[in-house]
C-alpha positions, 0 to 999 in steps of 0.5 A: 482559899489556899489548898492544904498542901499537908493533905495527900493528893492523888490522881483520879485514876488512882482513886478509882483504882483504890475504890476498885480494890476496896470493892473487890476486897469487900465483895470477892464473890458474887452476891444476891441483890434485891432491886427493881428494874427501872430501865432496860435495854437490849443492844444489837449484840444481845447484851442487856443493860439495866438500871436497878433501883430501890424505893422507900416502901413508905414514900416510893422515893428512890433511895438507891440506884445502880447500873447492871449488865447481863451479857448476851451469852447469859441473857439468852439463858436467863431471859426464857428461864425467868419468863417460863418460871414467872409467866412474865418477861424481864421488864421494867417495873418488876422486882428481881433477886439477882446474883451479881458481881460487884465491879468498878471500872476506872472509866465507867464507874460502879456496875453489877454484872448479873449471872443468875436470877431467882424467879421465885422472888419475883413471883413472891413480890408479884403476889405481894403486890397483888394482895396489897392492891386487893387490900387497898381496893377493899379498904377503899370500899369498892372491891365488891361494888360492881358485883353487887349491881343487879344483873339485867334479866335480858342483857341485849345492849352491850358495850364492848371494850376491845381492839377491833383487830383482836381475834377474841372480839371477832369470836365474841361477835360471831358467837352472838350473831350465830346463836341457836335461838335467833336472839338479836343483840345491840353491840357497840365497840369502844376500842382500847389497847389491850396489852402493854404499858398504855393498856391500863389508861386506854381501857380506863378511857374506854370506860369513861367514854361509855359512861359519857355516852349516857346510853342505857347499856345493859352490860359492859364486856372487856375482852381480848384473845388470850395471851401470856401472863405478861400480856395480861399484866395490865389487868392487875393494875390498881387504877383499872380495877378501881374504875371497873369496880365502881362502874355503874353497869355490870362488867363481864371479863373474858380476856382469854386466860384460864389458870389465873385470875387478874385483879380486874377479873376479881372486881368485875361482876363476873369473870369468864374464861374467853370472849366466846364464853362471855357471848355464851353466858349472855345468850344463856341469860336471855334463854333463861329469861325466855324459859322462865317466861314459858314456864310462867305461861305454862303455870298460868295456863294450868291455873286458868284451865283448873279455874275454868274446869272448876267453874265449869263444873260449878256451872254444870251443877248450877245448870242442873239445879236450875233445870230441876227448879225450872222443871218443877216450877213449869210443872206447877205452872202447868198444873195451875194453868190446867186448873185455870183452863178447866175453871175458865172452860167451866165458867165460859161454858156456864156463861155461854149457856146462860147467854144462850138461855137469855138469847132464847128468852129474848128471841121468844120475847122478840118473836112475841113482839114481832109486828107480824105476830102482833098483827096476827092477834088482831092488832094493827098500826097506822102510818101517817106521813111515813111515820107510825102514828101513836097520837091522834092529836097529831093529825088533822081532819082531812089528812090521809092515814094508812092502817096495816092489818094482818092481811092488807092495809086500809087508807082513811081520810080523817073526819075527826081526831080526838085524844082520849082523856087519859093521854091529854096533856095537862 
């Protein structure tokens, strides 16, 4: 294709010079520009080189890009001023409002030279981002999930997310181990990076490891030993807050800042100022439970004592009634016994008197029937062969019999034995 020689042809340097002239004419003075820092580098001489971008609010796609420079003499003044005002250092990912001069160099191209920064814009943007994250957490229905979990009565099994070398971790363990009540806690550390660009994902990974252990932890604590607002910026991350809010175990935070609350603090079950405060809170929970048990024990003992006292009074009253009843009953029984004894005594006396009279009569009869007395009356008895002879028919002539008289006995030889007709057998 042949070039169109009718058109004007100029050198690149002439073009760049013309662009520079146009830009200088269009922006003769410094202007305020809103942008986000996407890259930042400070060289050995102290000059700060930035890459600024603008992103589409709907798609987050970069729609503009520019290079910027803060010369060392200016950077030494702006950097501490900005960090003191906002609590954050100049770093990538934050939005800034800068006063800059638009420049165009024939060799290096288009750039901005920054002379001032308005920290209030950054604070407003950070606050706006914070509100947006909270709104998204609420829209997703997770913002209060961890807060709504029931807190254990005796939180003694503790999963700790921290750095092993962090002063806050040592403070936490020391406070737990040296509590005034002698309580013992079971603690397991899940190490994580607690500041910087890698902190969010590192803490999320620690939460995942805690969940995957399957251990029955009572509570999870996220602790670190304080720091500047910028050091704590990782705790304003949506993904971290999302994982904390949905974690199935109550989460306590003690990341060492008192003035501001991070988003992670807001979604955790409870936020405390420092790691030591977290330890004190756990100790107080166990102590409150012990105190409630002791109070319950006191109330139980008081109620039991009252019941026993009331029943003891009832028993004493019942005992007195029983004693009275038994006394009356025993008195009646004694009276009846006395009457029975008197009656028995009377009956026995009469019985014995009758028996004595009968014995006396029998004695008299026996005395009259005594063979000796009968013999005295002129009677005798005859013995035959050692037996009393009552039947004459039992002896034969010639046998000897013996007759006993009142005085002495007779020996006779039977000459004839006859039985009276009256006694003969028919």
